[in-house]
N, C-alpha and C positions, 0 to 999 in steps of 0.2 A: 560518151563525150560529156564534159562538165562545163557548165556556164557559171561564171563567177561575177557577182555584183557587189562592189564595195560601197560602204556608206560610213558617215560619221566624220568626214573631214570638215574642218572649220578653221576660222581665224581665232587664235588664242594668244594670250599674253605669255611672255616668258615666265616660267615657273608653274604654269598651269598644267592641266591634264586633259587627256582626250581618249575616247574609246572608239576604235574603228571596228566595223563588222564587215564580214564577207559572207554573203549568202550564196550557197551553191545549189545548182539544180541537179537532178539525176539521183538515182538510187545507189550509186557507187561511191558517194562522197567518203564514206568510212574507209575505203580502200586506198585513199590518196593521202600522201604526206602533203602538208599545207605550209605555205610560207608567206611572209610579207617582205616585200622589197620597196625601195623608194628611189626616186630619181629627181634630183634638183636640176634646175636649168643649167645646161652646159656641162653636166656631169654624167658619168655612167650610172646605170642602174646598180643599186647597192643593196646587199642582203641586210635585212633587219632582224628577222626572227623566223623560226620554223618549229613545227610540231609534227611528230610522227603520226601515223595513220590511226592508231587506237586512241580512244578517249583516255586521258591521263598518261599519254605517251611521252616520249622523250622530247625535250625542248632545247633549242639552241638560240643563242643571241649573238649579235655582233658586239664587239667591244664598245662601240659607240653608244649602245643603248642598254647594255647589261646593267642591271640594278635599277633601271628606270622603266623597263618594259616588261609586260607579261603577255605571252601568247597562250591562248587556250582554244579548245574546240568543243562543240556540242554536236556529236554525231547524230543525235536524235533530231536536231533542228537543222542539220546540214549547214552549220555556221562555224566560222572561225573568227576569233576576236583578237584584237591587239590593244591592250591598255598601255598608254604612254603617260608617264608622270614627269614632273620637273622638266617640261619642254623648254628647249632653247631655240634661238633663231636658226641655228644650224640644222635643226630638225625639219625645217621648211622644205617640203618636197611633195611630189605626187606619190602617194602610197598605193602599191599594187598588191593584191593577193594572187597567189599562184598555187597550182596543184600539180603534183607529179608522183610517180610510183617508184622511182628508183633513185635513191640518193647516192649510190656508189660510195665514194670515199667521204662524202659529207654533203650537207644541204645548202651550201652557200652559193653555188653557181646558178645563174638564171637558166642556163642551158639544160638543167635537170628537170625543168618544169614544162609541162605540155600545154597547160591552160592558164590563161591570165584574165584578170578582170580589166575594166576600163580605167581604173584608178580613181582615187579621191584626193582632193587637194588639202594639205595641211599647211597652214601658214602661222608661224610663230613670230609675234611682234616683240621687239625689245622695249 
């Protein structure tokens, strides 16, 4: 079992940057693909970015954040990161990290992930 705890959410101005972290418990972190999702009020949970299980592994981004976001992981520290730049009000949401072992055809569906953190709030003011 994996427990995930996100941190780093904040109130930032449009155009600013933010770095989110997700700390995982357990010795099997390195065997999980990791992803970030977000959910704005009244909207469905949305894929943001994902990184495969190995350090320096494959990364994937949604079109909405591609070029503005970088996902990375440090398996020695059981942590996954999401760096977001050029933030816009539409990036406002609760950001969740998730862990799963089987991506199937791709990493974007929430149903692929077995473990979720409690979320961290990101608010971007205009």
